[in-house]
C-alpha positions, -999 to 999 in steps of 0.1 A, spaced: -450 -161 -629 -445 -128 -617 -469 -105 -598 -474 -71 -615 -473 -41 -593 -485 -8 -606 -470 23 -591 -499 46 -592 -502 83 -590 -465 96 -595 -470 127 -574 -482 105 -544 -467 79 -522 -474 51 -546 -439 48 -562 -421 48 -527 -445 23 -512 -443 0 -543 -405 -1 -540 -406 -8 -503 -433 -35 -506 -413 -50 -536 -380 -50 -513 -398 -67 -486 -419 -93 -502 -404 -127 -509 -420 -130 -544 -409 -122 -579 -424 -87 -587 -427 -66 -619 -429 -30 -611 -447 -10 -638 -439 25 -641 -414 51 -651 -379 35 -647 -361 69 -639 -389 78 -614 -384 45 -595 -345 47 -595 -346 82 -583 -371 73 -556 -353 44 -544 -322 63 -538 -339 92 -521 -358 68 -499 -326 49 -490 -339 17 -507 -311 -5 -523 -314 -5 -562 -317 -25 -581 -339 -50 -560 -334 -87 -560 -363 -107 -575 -377 -72 -589 -378 -61 -625 -393 -30 -640 -417 -27 -670 -408 8 -681 -439 32 -688 -425 68 -695 -440 96 -676 -456 122 -698 -443 152 -679 -418 152 -647 -436 145 -617 -432 168 -585 -441 151 -551 -474 162 -536 -485 182 -567 -510 165 -592 -504 174 -630 -534 165 -651 -507 159 -679 -498 126 -661 -533 112 -659 -529 94 -693 -495 78 -678 -515 66 -646 -540 48 -670 -511 33 -692 -498 16 -659 -532 1 -653 -535 -11 -690 -501 -26 -689 -509 -46 -659 -544 -56 -670 -532 -66 -705 -501 -86 -690 -525 -106 -668 -549 -113 -696 -520 -127 -716 -508 -147 -686 -475 -128 -685 -483 -121 -650 -499 -142 -624 -517 -114 -604 -521 -76 -604 -514 -55 -573 -520 -17 -576 -507 13 -557 -531 41 -552 -541 67 -577 -559 100 -576 -594 97 -592 -598 135 -594 -569 142 -615 -580 117 -641 -616 131 -642 -598 166 -645 -582 151 -678 -615 145 -692 -616 108 -687 -647 96 -665 -632 74 -640 -649 62 -606 -622 40 -595 -599 10 -600 -627 -14 -594 -651 -1 -622 -623 5 -646 -609 -31 -643 -646 -43 -649 -647 -22 -680 -615 -33 -693 -619 -69 -688 -655 -70 -697 -664 -88 -665 -701 -93 -660 -699 -83 -624 -672 -74 -599 -673 -71 -562 -651 -49 -540 -638 -70 -509 -616 -56 -482 -596 -79 -461 -578 -72 -431 -579 -74 -391 -595 -108 -393 -625 -94 -414 -636 -97 -450 -661 -70 -459 -678 -68 -494 -697 -39 -507 -731 -41 -526 -725 -7 -539 -692 12 -543 -685 47 -553 -719 62 -553 -733 92 -538 -754 83 -508 -786 97 -523 -782 71 -552 -776 40 -531 -812 26 -524 -821 26 -561 -789 9 -569 -798 -20 -546 -818 -44 -566 -827 -81 -566 -806 -87 -597 -775 -68 -584 -777 -86 -551 -780 -119 -568 -748 -112 -591 -728 -100 -560 -738 -129 -539 -728 -153 -569 -695 -137 -573 -687 -137 -536 -697 -174 -531 -675 -185 -561 -645 -165 -554 -645 -170 -516 -644 -208 -525 -620 -203 -553 -595 -178 -542 -598 -180 -505 -603 -218 -502 -635 -218 -482 -657 -247 -494 -690 -235 -479 -685 -197 -472 -710 -182 -448 -721 -147 -460 -735 -123 -435 -755 -95 -451 -764 -60 -436 -795 -41 -441 -797 -10 -457 -817 11 -431 -810 15 -393 -822 -16 -375 -827 -33 -409 -856 -13 -415 -874 -20 -382 -899 -42 -397 -907 -15 -425 -910 14 -401 -875 27 -412 -876 17 -447 -889 -12 -468 -857 -21 -489 -852 -50 -465 -886 -64 -469 -891 -58 -507 -855 -64 -520 -829 -76 -498 -847 -104 -479 -861 -118 -511 -827 -118 -529 -813 -137 -498 -839 -164 -499 -833 -168 -537 -795 -170 -531 -800 -196 -505 -822 -217 -529 -791 -215 -551 -771 -230 -524 -754 -199 -509 -753 -197 -474 -765 -160 -471 -777 -149 -436 -798 -115 -432 -806 -89 -435 -792 -80 -402 -788 -44 -388 -752 -31 -395 -747 -23 -358 -754 -58 -349 -736 -78 -378 -701 -61 -368 -704 -71 -332 -674 -94 -325 -696 -124 -313 -717 -120 -344 -686 -119 -368 -677 -153 -358 -707 -166 -376 -695 -155 -408 -665 -159 -435 -675 -126 -450 -700 -97 -446 -717 -80 -473 -723 -42 -466 -749 -23 -486 -727 8 -493 -693 21 -490 -693 38 -457 -713 12 -438 -686 -15 -444 -652 4 -448 -651 23 -415 -652 -10 -394 -627 -26 -416 -603 2 -415 -606 4 -376 -597 -31 -375 -568 -33 -399 -556 2 -410 -521 0 -424 -526 -36 -432 -561 -39 -451 -563 -51 -485 -587 -44 -514 -596 -75 -534 -616 -73 -567 -635 -104 -570 -651 -115 -602 -622 -107 -625 -605 -132 -648 -572 -129 -626 -563 -119 -591 -562 -83 -583 -554 -65 -550 -548 -30 -539 -540 -9 -507 -568 3 -484 -558 39 -486 -552 68 -510 -523 88 -525 -514 108 -494 -500 139 -514 -493 157 -481 -469 130 -471 -453 127 -505 -448 165 -504 -428 162 -472 -402 140 -489 -396 100 -487 -396 79 -456 -428 92 -440 -453 67 -458 -464 34 -442 -462 6 -466 -478 -19 -447 -509 -21 -466 -489 -22 -500 -469 -51 -487 -501 -69 -475 -515 -65 -508 -487 -76 -527 -483 -108 -506 -519 -116 -507 -521 -111 -545 -491 -137 -547 -508 -160 -524 -541 -161 -541 -525 -165 -576 -512 -199 -564 -546 -213 -558 -562 -233 -588 
C-alpha cells in the first residue's frame, strides 16, 4: 500500500517540502492536496512533474493560496487534507500517514478549536490515549504533556495519565520499533527531580508511584531522574526512549541533536503517523521556492513507510 502525505498549510513550505520528499523517497506516495497548487509549486521549484511512484489525491483549495500569507478561508482545506488521510488509513487504502506542517493559529482563527495534529488525530480516531514521540539524532523523546501552558502542566501530570502514557510507549516501542523489552527513562518535573521534596513534591507523590506501578506491570521505567541528568550522553545509553514531562523540557534537546532530520511520531493510533519537527516557515515560503530544507519531511516519510512494514 501507499503512504499518504498531506501537504499542510498551503501558504507555508508544506507543499514544496512534501514534493521534494516524495521525489527523493524510494516509496509509493499519495500526495494529498490541491493538484494545481502542487503542479505549480513543482515547476516553480524545479521539481520534475509528474513524479515517479507518486500520485495525487486532489482536495481543492477553498481560495487561491499566496506564499507566506495566511488566509483563514483555507483553514477548512487544511482540515480536509487531514481528514482524507485519516479516513484512508482507517479504511486501509493507505499504509501510513505522514503530515506536512500546518498553522494552528489560522485554524483557531477560523473558529475551530485546534491544539495540534496529535490531539486532532486522537479525537478523529477515538484513540484512548496517544503519545507524541520525537525521533532523531539517535534519540527517542516522548512527552507526558503536549501543547499546554507551562502553568497547566503540573495538574495535567497524574498517576492515570502517566500510566496510560507508559503503557502506550511500551506497546508501540515493541510493535513499531521492534524493541522486545524497551527501557524507558523518565524525567522529573522539577529541578533536581524535586530535590527530595524541597523543590516540589510531584516526583514523590505522583511520578515515582506511577513508575513503581508500571514496573509491576512489566514495564522497564527508570526514574524520575533530573532532566539535566537524564540527557547526559552517558545516561542516555541506558535508555531506548526518554519520557519528558512537558514540551519544552524534551524538545529542545531533541532538536539540538537532530534539527532538520527529526521526526514526530504519534504513538497509540490505529495506524502509523509521522510528521516533521518544525513549522510552516511562512517567512521562507514568502521568499519563493528553493529555500526550505526538506530533510525532516524526507526522514518522516521514510520512517512512516518503514514502520508500516512491521506487523
